[in-house]
VOPAGU-2260 file (C-alpha; in pm, 1 decimal, decimal comma):
REM VOPAGU-2260
SITE   aa  ch    i         X         Y         Z
SITE  MET   A    0       0,0       0,0       0,0
SITE  ILE   A    1     134,9     343,0     -91,3
SITE  ASP   A    2      80,4     604,2     177,9
SITE  GLY   A    3      30,7     954,7      44,3
SITE  GLY   A    4     219,1    1093,4     343,0
SITE  LYS   A    5     521,2     865,1     311,0
SITE  ASP   A    6     862,4    1009,6     226,9
SITE  ALA   A    7     951,5     957,2    -138,6
SITE  SER   A    8    1284,6     809,3     -35,9
SITE  ASN   A    9    1102,8     531,2     149,9
SITE  GLY   A   10     865,7     447,9    -136,1
SITE  SER   A   11    1060,8     426,0    -461,1
SITE  GLU   A   12    1375,2     585,1    -598,0
SITE  LYS   A   13    1159,0     706,6    -888,8
SITE  ALA   A   14     883,2     851,0    -666,1
SITE  CYS   A   15     803,7    1206,1    -567,4
SITE  SER   A   16     605,4    1314,6    -263,6
SITE  ASP   A   17     361,4    1590,5    -352,1
SITE  ARG   A   18     164,1    1835,4    -140,0
SITE  VAL   A   19    -189,7    1819,7    -281,6
SITE  GLU   A   20    -324,2    2152,8    -408,2
SITE  ALA   A   21    -644,5    2024,8    -570,9
SITE  CYS   A   22    -828,3    1697,2    -629,4
SITE  GLY   A   23   -1137,6    1652,5    -843,9
SITE  VAL   A   24   -1441,1    1458,6    -722,3
SITE  CYS   A   25   -1550,5    1188,2    -967,3
SITE  ARG   A   26   -1871,4     984,9    -968,6
SITE  SER   A   27   -1655,1     673,5    -978,9
SITE  ASN   A   28   -1539,6     773,6    -627,5
SITE  LEU   A   29   -1900,4     717,1    -521,1
SITE  HIS   A   30   -1909,4     373,5    -683,8
SITE  LEU   A   31   -1586,1     284,9    -505,6
SITE  ILE   A   32   -1702,0     406,2    -164,0
SITE  GLU   A   33   -2045,6     245,6    -186,9
SITE  GLY   A   34   -1909,2     -92,8    -293,9
SITE  ASP   A   35   -2064,4     -92,7    -641,5
SITE  TRP   A   36   -1741,9    -220,3    -798,2
SITE  LYS   A   37   -1668,8    -507,9    -560,4
SITE  LYS   A   38   -1760,3    -749,6    -839,9
SITE  PHE   A   39   -1469,3    -605,5   -1038,9
SITE  GLY   A   40   -1227,8    -648,1    -747,5
SITE  THR   A   41   -1219,2    -274,3    -679,3
SITE  PRO   A   42   -1082,8    -159,2    -443,3
SITE  SER   A   43    -820,3    -432,2    -424,6
SITE  HIS   A   44    -762,6    -361,7     -54,4
SITE  LEU   A   45    -886,0    -151,6     234,9
SITE  PRO   A   46    -838,9     109,6     361,6
SITE  VAL   A   47    -797,4     316,4      48,0
SITE  VAL   A   48    -795,6     693,8      -4,7
SITE  PRO   A   49   -1010,1     793,4    -308,8
SITE  GLY   A   50    -927,1    1062,6    -561,7
SITE  HIS   A   51    -760,7    1017,0    -900,3
SITE  GLU   A   52    -746,2    1363,8   -1059,0
SITE  VAL   A   53    -481,9    1538,1    -855,2
SITE  VAL   A   54    -250,7    1837,5    -879,9
SITE  GLY   A   55      25,2    1889,6    -626,1
SITE  VAL   A   56     360,1    2054,4    -564,0
SITE  VAL   A   57     666,1    1830,0    -538,0
SITE  ARG   A   58     813,1    1851,7    -188,6
SITE  GLN   A   59    1055,3    1559,3    -199,1
SITE  THR   A   60    1201,2    1327,4    -463,8
SITE  GLY   A   61    1356,6     983,6    -462,9
SITE  SER   A   62    1723,0     934,9    -544,4
SITE  GLY   A   63    1650,6     825,4    -902,8
SITE  VAL   A   64    1426,1    1115,8   -1003,1
SITE  LYS   A   65    1585,7    1324,3   -1280,1
SITE  LYS   A   66    1306,7    1497,1   -1476,1
SITE  ILE   A   67    1125,3    1683,5   -1199,2
SITE  LYS   A   68    1245,3    1884,1    -901,9
SITE  ILE   A   69    1123,5    2011,0    -568,1
SITE  GLY   A   70     878,0    2296,1    -620,4
SITE  ASP   A   71     746,1    2169,9    -956,2
SITE  ARG   A   72     369,9    2139,2    -997,1
SITE  VAL   A   73     255,7    1804,5   -1136,6
SITE  GLY   A   74     -68,0    1622,1   -1209,1
SITE  ILE   A   75    -159,3    1260,4   -1138,0
SITE  GLN   A   76    -426,1    1085,6   -1346,5
SITE  PRO   A   77    -605,4     753,4   -1280,4
SITE  LEU   A   78    -319,0     561,3   -1445,7
SITE  PHE   A   79     -74,5     568,6   -1154,7
SITE  SER   A   80     171,8     323,4   -1313,7
SITE  SER   A   81     213,0      30,5   -1552,2
SITE  CYS   A   82     473,9    -240,7   -1603,4
SITE  LEU   A   83     635,9     -57,8   -1903,0
SITE  HIS   A   84     740,2    -382,9   -2075,8
SITE  CYS   A   85     425,4    -576,4   -2180,8
SITE  GLU   A   86     284,3    -567,3   -2535,7
SITE  TYR   A   87      46,5    -282,0   -2447,4
SITE  CYS   A   88     312,6     -68,4   -2280,9
SITE  ALA   A   89     551,7    -133,7   -2570,1
SITE  ALA   A   90     283,6     -13,0   -2812,6
SITE  GLY   A   91     222,9     308,2   -2617,2
SITE  ARG   A   92    -109,9     181,1   -2481,4
SITE  GLU   A   93      -5,2     148,5   -2118,6
SITE  ASN   A   94    -359,5     229,9   -2004,2
SITE  LEU   A   95    -444,9    -129,8   -2107,0
SITE  CYS   A   96    -157,2    -287,2   -1908,8
SITE  GLU   A   97    -270,9    -587,8   -1703,2
SITE  SER   A   98     -42,2    -473,6   -1419,8
SITE  ALA   A   99    -155,4    -111,9   -1416,4
SITE  GLU   A  100    -205,8      53,0   -1078,5
SITE  ILE   A  101    -500,5     291,4   -1048,4
SITE  THR   A  102    -478,2     605,2    -837,9
SITE  GLY   A  103    -729,9     607,9    -553,9
SITE  GLU   A  104    -818,4     241,8    -606,9
SITE  SER   A  105    -516,5      12,2    -591,6
SITE  VAL   A  106    -290,9     288,8    -451,3
SITE  GLN   A  107    -377,2     582,1    -228,8
SITE  GLY   A  108    -542,0     880,7    -391,8
SITE  GLY   A  109    -578,6    1254,8    -360,7
SITE  TYR   A  110    -840,8    1306,5     -87,8
SITE  ALA   A  111    -541,1    1386,9     128,9
SITE  GLU   A  112    -281,4    1651,4     205,4
SITE  TYR   A  113       0,9    1451,9      44,6
SITE  ILE   A  114      27,0    1192,2    -230,3
SITE  LEU   A  115     302,3     992,6    -395,1
SITE  GLY   A  116     353,4     999,8    -770,5
SITE  LEU   A  117     600,0     824,8    -999,2
SITE  GLU   A  118     831,8    1032,1   -1216,4
SITE  GLU   A  119     739,8     845,9   -1536,8
SITE  PHE   A  120     365,8     892,5   -1479,1
SITE  VAL   A  121     319,7    1244,6   -1342,7
SITE  THR   A  122     255,2    1530,5   -1585,5
SITE  PRO   A  123     412,5    1875,7   -1541,5
SITE  ILE   A  124     161,5    2161,0   -1507,0
SITE  PRO   A  125     246,2    2490,1   -1685,2
SITE  ASP   A  126     224,1    2814,3   -1489,1
SITE  ASN   A  127     -74,1    2944,1   -1686,6
SITE  LEU   A  128    -303,3    2666,8   -1554,3
SITE  ASP   A  129    -418,6    2712,7   -1195,3
SITE  SER   A  130    -440,3    2397,4    -985,4
SITE  GLU   A  131    -817,6    2400,1    -930,2
SITE  HIS   A  132    -889,9    2409,7   -1303,5
SITE  ALA   A  133    -601,9    2180,0   -1395,4
SITE  ALA   A  134    -706,6    1894,4   -1163,2
SITE  PRO   A  135   -1018,0    1795,3   -1365,6
SITE  LEU   A  136    -803,6    1758,9   -1677,3
SITE  PHE   A  137    -668,4    1442,6   -1517,1
SITE  CYS   A  138    -995,2    1245,9   -1526,7
SITE  PRO   A  139   -1290,9    1413,1   -1699,5
SITE  GLY   A  140   -1047,5    1594,0   -1925,5
SITE  ILE   A  141    -853,1    1288,5   -2036,4
SITE  THR   A  142   -1175,4    1083,9   -2058,6
SITE  ALA   A  143   -1329,4    1345,3   -2288,2
SITE  TYR   A  144   -1012,5    1386,5   -2494,9
SITE  LYS   A  145    -969,2    1012,2   -2550,1
SITE  ALA   A  146   -1336,3     959,2   -2637,7
SITE  VAL   A  147   -1346,4    1250,7   -2881,8
SITE  LYS   A  148   -1032,9    1120,0   -3054,0
SITE  ALA   A  149   -1199,0     778,6   -3089,2
SITE  SER   A  150   -1505,8     936,5   -3253,0
SITE  ASP   A  151   -1301,6    1056,5   -3552,9
SITE  PRO   A  152   -1413,3    1421,2   -3540,3
SITE  ALA   A  153   -1346,9    1641,7   -3841,8
SITE  ALA   A  154   -1494,1    1920,5   -4050,0
SITE  GLY   A  155   -1813,3    1803,4   -4217,4
SITE  ARG   A  156   -1881,0    1536,6   -3953,6
SITE  THR   A  157   -2151,5    1558,5   -3687,0
SITE  VAL   A  158   -2075,6    1429,0   -3338,0
SITE  GLY   A  159   -2345,9    1378,4   -3075,9
SITE  ILE   A  160   -2253,1    1393,9   -2707,8
SITE  PHE   A  161   -2491,5    1215,9   -2470,6
SITE  GLY   A  162   -2453,8    1337,2   -2112,1
SITE  ILE   A  163   -2330,7    1688,2   -2034,1
SITE  GLY   A  164   -2159,9    1698,6   -1697,4
SITE  GLY   A  165   -1803,4    1697,3   -1573,7
SITE  VAL   A  166   -1687,8    1504,6   -1881,7
SITE  GLY   A  167   -1937,6    1608,0   -2145,9
SITE  HIS   A  168   -1882,8    1983,6   -2109,6
SITE  LEU   A  169   -1515,8    1929,3   -2195,1
SITE  ALA   A  170   -1591,7    1691,5   -2482,6
SITE  ILE   A  171   -1804,0    1960,7   -2649,5
SITE  GLN   A  172   -1510,1    2200,2   -2657,0
SITE  ILE   A  173   -1254,2    1941,5   -2766,7
SITE  ALA   A  174   -1476,3    1820,6   -3051,7
SITE  LYS   A  175   -1530,8    2180,6   -3166,6
SITE  MET   A  176   -1153,3    2228,6   -3174,3
SITE  GLN   A  177   -1148,6    1950,7   -3435,2
SITE  ASN   A  178   -1401,3    2148,2   -3646,1
SITE  ALA   A  179   -1679,9    1893,4   -3602,8
SITE  ARG   A  180   -2046,1    1991,6   -3577,7
SITE  VAL   A  181   -2140,8    1912,5   -3217,6
SITE  ILE   A  182   -2487,2    1818,0   -3094,4
SITE  ALA   A  183   -2535,0    1805,3   -2716,1
SITE  THR   A  184   -2810,3    1600,3   -2554,6
SITE  SER   A  185   -2923,6    1607,2   -2192,7
SITE  ARG   A  186   -3241,4    1595,8   -1987,3
SITE  ALA   A  187   -3150,9    1909,9   -1792,6
SITE  LYS   A  188   -3208,5    2258,3   -1933,6
SITE  LYS   A  189   -2914,4    2396,4   -1732,7
SITE  HIS   A  190   -2682,5    2146,0   -1902,9
SITE  LEU   A  191   -2817,3    2235,9   -2245,9
SITE  ASP   A  192   -2774,8    2607,6   -2172,0
SITE  LEU   A  193   -2414,0    2542,7   -2066,2
SITE  SER   A  194   -2359,1    2340,8   -2384,1
SITE  ARG   A  195   -2459,9    2636,4   -2599,6
SITE  LYS   A  196   -2227,0    2867,6   -2406,9
SITE  LEU   A  197   -1939,7    2625,6   -2463,9
SITE  GLY   A  198   -1994,2    2611,9   -2839,3
SITE  ALA   A  199   -2237,4    2329,5   -2916,1
SITE  ASP   A  200   -2394,9    2385,4   -3258,1
SITE  ASN   A  201   -2730,1    2248,1   -3143,4
SITE  VAL   A  202   -2885,4    2102,7   -2829,3
SITE  ILE   A  203   -3161,8    1844,0   -2816,6
SITE  VAL   A  204   -3353,5    1751,4   -2502,4
SITE  TYR   A  205   -3311,0    1384,1   -2416,5
SITE  GLN   A  206   -3648,2    1219,1   -2361,6
SITE  ASP   A  207   -3757,1     891,8   -2206,3
SITE  SER   A  208   -3943,5     819,9   -2528,6
SITE  GLN   A  209   -3669,2     694,0   -2757,4
SITE  GLU   A  210   -3901,9     718,9   -3055,5
SITE  GLN   A  211   -3973,9    1086,5   -2985,7
SITE  PHE   A  212   -3606,4    1170,5   -2930,2
SITE  LEU   A  213   -3500,9    1003,9   -3255,7
SITE  GLU   A  214   -3781,1    1180,4   -3441,7
SITE  ASN   A  215   -3662,4    1517,3   -3308,0
SITE  LEU   A  216   -3299,5    1438,1   -3392,0
SITE  LYS   A  217   -3379,2    1334,0   -3748,7
SITE  LYS   A  218   -3595,5    1642,5   -3799,9
SITE  GLU   A  219   -3330,7    1886,4   -3673,0
SITE  GLU   A  220   -3003,7    1720,0   -3772,3
SITE  GLY   A  221   -3051,3    1390,0   -3947,8
SITE  LEU   A  222   -2855,3    1093,2   -3815,9
SITE  LEU   A  223   -2511,5    1146,3   -3660,9
SITE  ASP   A  224   -2172,7    1042,3   -3795,2
SITE  SER   A  225   -2067,9     944,5   -3444,1
SITE  ALA   A  226   -2196,9     951,6   -3087,8
SITE  ILE   A  227   -2015,4     965,8   -2755,5
SITE  VAL   A  228   -2191,8     840,4   -2442,0
SITE  PHE   A  229   -2106,2     968,5   -2095,5
SITE  ALA   A  230   -2445,5     898,1   -1935,8
SITE  PRO   A  231   -2436,6     569,0   -1737,9
SITE  SER   A  232   -2757,5     424,5   -1880,2
SITE  ASP   A  233   -2820,0     123,8   -2104,6
SITE  ASN   A  234   -3119,2     307,3   -2250,7
SITE  VAL   A  235   -2900,4     603,1   -2348,3
SITE  ILE   A  236   -2643,3     368,4   -2503,9
SITE  ASP   A  237   -2916,4     202,5   -2711,2
SITE  THR   A  238   -3051,6     541,3   -2817,7
SITE  ALA   A  239   -2704,5     661,6   -2914,7
SITE  ILE   A  240   -2651,8     354,2   -3132,6
SITE  LYS   A  241   -2980,6     421,7   -3311,5
SITE  SER   A  242   -2887,0     789,8   -3353,5
SITE  VAL   A  243   -2584,9     708,3   -3569,9
SITE  LYS   A  244   -2578,5     650,4   -3946,1
SITE  LYS   A  245   -2493,7     313,9   -4097,4
SITE  GLY   A  246   -2119,4     264,7   -4072,5
SITE  GLY   A  247   -2097,1     526,0   -3796,9
SITE  THR   A  248   -1912,2     510,5   -3466,3
SITE  ILE   A  249   -2037,8     497,6   -3107,7
SITE  VAL   A  250   -1785,6     563,1   -2829,8
SITE  LEU   A  251   -1870,2     448,0   -2477,4
SITE  GLY   A  252   -1700,6     644,4   -2201,2
SITE  VAL   A  253   -1904,2     466,0   -1933,7
SITE  LEU   A  254   -1979,8     113,0   -1820,0
SITE  GLY   A  255   -2289,7     -23,6   -1987,2
SITE  ASN   A  256   -2447,5    -296,8   -2195,5
SITE  VAL   A  257   -2500,2    -309,0   -2570,3
SITE  THR   A  258   -2818,5    -494,6   -2664,3
SITE  ASN   A  259   -3002,7    -549,5   -2993,3
SITE  PHE   A  260   -2700,6    -434,4   -3190,9
SITE  PRO   A  261   -2783,0    -373,8   -3561,7
SITE  THR   A  262   -2509,8    -599,0   -3702,8
SITE  PHE   A  263   -2595,2    -545,2   -4068,8
SITE  GLU   A  264   -2558,9    -166,7   -4041,7
SITE  GLU   A  265   -2181,7    -202,7   -3989,1
SITE  LYS   A  266   -2171,9      40,8   -3701,6
SITE  ILE   A  267   -1864,7      38,2   -3476,9
SITE  VAL   A  268   -1880,7      47,2   -3097,0
SITE  LYS   A  269   -1560,0     150,1   -2920,8
SITE  GLY   A  270   -1480,4     147,4   -2551,6
SITE  SER   A  271   -1264,5     426,5   -2414,9
SITE  VAL   A  272   -1080,0     402,8   -2083,8
SITE  ILE   A  273    -860,6     670,5   -1923,2
SITE  GLY   A  274    -552,7     775,8   -2119,7
SITE  THR   A  275    -187,5     712,9   -2187,2
SITE  ARG   A  276      95,3     935,6   -2068,5
SITE  LYS   A  277     115,6    1089,3   -2416,8
SITE  ASP   A  278    -259,7    1153,4   -2422,3
SITE  MET   A  279    -228,3    1331,3   -2088,5
SITE  ALA   A  280      64,1    1547,5   -2198,0
SITE  ASP   A  281    -113,2    1633,3   -2525,6
SITE  LEU   A  282    -429,4    1736,0   -2340,3
SITE  VAL   A  283    -242,9    1962,4   -2097,5
SITE  GLU   A  284     -71,0    2130,0   -2393,3
SITE  LEU   A  285    -406,2    2168,8   -2571,2
SITE  ALA   A  286    -564,2    2321,2   -2260,5
SITE  CYS   A  287    -281,3    2575,4   -2235,0
SITE  LYS   A  288    -302,4    2681,2   -2598,3
SITE  SER   A  289    -678,1    2671,1   -2654,8
SITE  GLY   A  290    -826,5    2825,2   -2343,0
SITE  LEU   A  291   -1028,6    2510,5   -2267,0
SITE  LYS   A  292   -1293,4    2614,3   -2013,7
SITE  VAL   A  293   -1312,9    2381,3   -1713,2
SITE  VAL   A  294   -1625,2    2456,5   -1508,5
SITE  VAL   A  295   -1557,5    2384,5   -1140,8
SITE  GLU   A  296   -1698,0    2445,5    -796,1
SITE  THR   A  297   -1442,2    2444,6    -515,0
SITE  HIS   A  298   -1480,5    2292,0    -168,0
SITE  ARG   A  299   -1253,0    2229,3     127,4
SITE  LEU   A  300   -1107,9    1880,2     168,3
SITE  ALA   A  301   -1287,6    1853,7     504,1
SITE  GLU   A  302   -1619,3    1880,4     314,1
SITE  ALA   A  303   -1553,6    1571,5      99,4
SITE  ASN   A  304   -1845,1    1371,9     244,0
SITE  GLU   A  305   -2089,6    1657,5     186,3
SITE  VAL   A  306   -1966,2    1701,0    -171,2
SITE  LEU   A  307   -2008,0    1329,6    -243,3
SITE  ALA   A  308   -2364,1    1347,5    -107,4
SITE  LYS   A  309   -2436,0    1640,2    -342,0
SITE  LEU   A  310   -2286,8    1449,1    -632,8
SITE  LYS   A  311   -2508,2    1149,0    -558,8
SITE  LYS   A  312   -2812,4    1377,7    -581,7
SITE  SER   A  313   -2684,4    1531,6    -909,1
SITE  GLN   A  314   -2649,3    1868,8    -738,1
SITE  VAL   A  315   -2293,3    1936,6    -858,0
SITE  GLU   A  316   -2243,0    2162,1   -1159,5
SITE  ALA   A  317   -1977,8    2019,6   -1394,9
SITE  ARG   A  318   -1689,2    1929,6   -1157,9
SITE  ALA   A  319   -1635,7    1962,4    -783,9
SITE  VAL   A  320   -1276,3    2012,9    -671,4
SITE  LEU   A  321   -1139,9    1964,0    -319,4
SITE  VAL   A  322    -863,6    2188,4    -186,5
SITE  PRO   A  323    -681,6    2147,1     148,4
C-alpha cells in the first residue's frame, strides 16, 4: 500500500512526494465508496484513499528522479503506473496494461494533504493553468479527450454527445476544436444552456421516449456520424446507437451494456478508458493553448463527504474540486 504521506525516499527511488493543491471529485469515487465495484475487485484492498485527478507541488524526490524537481507542480491521473514492458506498454497503450495501478483504487489517492507519484507517470503543469482548473483535466479531461479522438471528429462530420456533466462539457469544446459539428443532448435545461455557451452547434432535449427523441434528432439534424456516451444508462447507449448513421461510430465512455445491436448496419462500438501518458501530456498542452474552459466548484477537503452526497443527488455543476 502506498501512503500519500510517506517520504519519497522510502517508497521508490523514482517517486516524488507531492503536497496536494487540488483533487477533483468523480462519480466513480461514489461507486468505489459504496461498494458498487466489488464485483470487479475494486478496491483491491482496504483502507484506500479515493481521488484520481490530482494536482500537487513536489516537496521531496527519490534518489533516481531526474526529470522533476522540488517545487514543480505536477498532475496525477487515474493511471498511476504500468509495467512498461508488456505488449500494451511497448505499443504506447499502457492504459491497457494488465499490471496497471489505479490512483485512488489500488494505490492511495488525492483526498489527502500529500500523495506519492512516480516520475514516469506524473505530468508537469504549466504556470498558466491554476491547480483548481487543472485537476479535472486528469480524469474528466482525459476521458473526454480520448473519447473525442476515438469518434473521428473532423470538418463536415456531426458528433453527438450524450450526457453533459463533468466530462461532457469538456468533450463539447474538444470536438469543436477539431471542427466537427457538435450536438449536445441532456435531460436538464441547465446542461443544455451550458452546452450552448461552450460552443455546441445544437442542443436536443433527451427524452424517455426513444421514438420521440429520434424523431426530433432526425428532424433537426438527421442521423449522426458518431456519438459519444457519458451517461451511465443502457437506454441512453441504445438510443445513441440508433442515432448514428450506418457505418458510424459509437464511443462508450461509461460502463454499460449493448443490446439489440444492428449488425448489418456495420456500425462500430468503441470502448474508451482513461488515457496514456502521451494523451495526458497532449491534453495539458491543448488546454494551455486553446483556453479550454473547465467549469468547477471548489470545496474544502474537510467537506468531501458533503460534496459526495451532493454528487449522488446530481447537485454538482460540472466538476467539484477539493482543496486542502
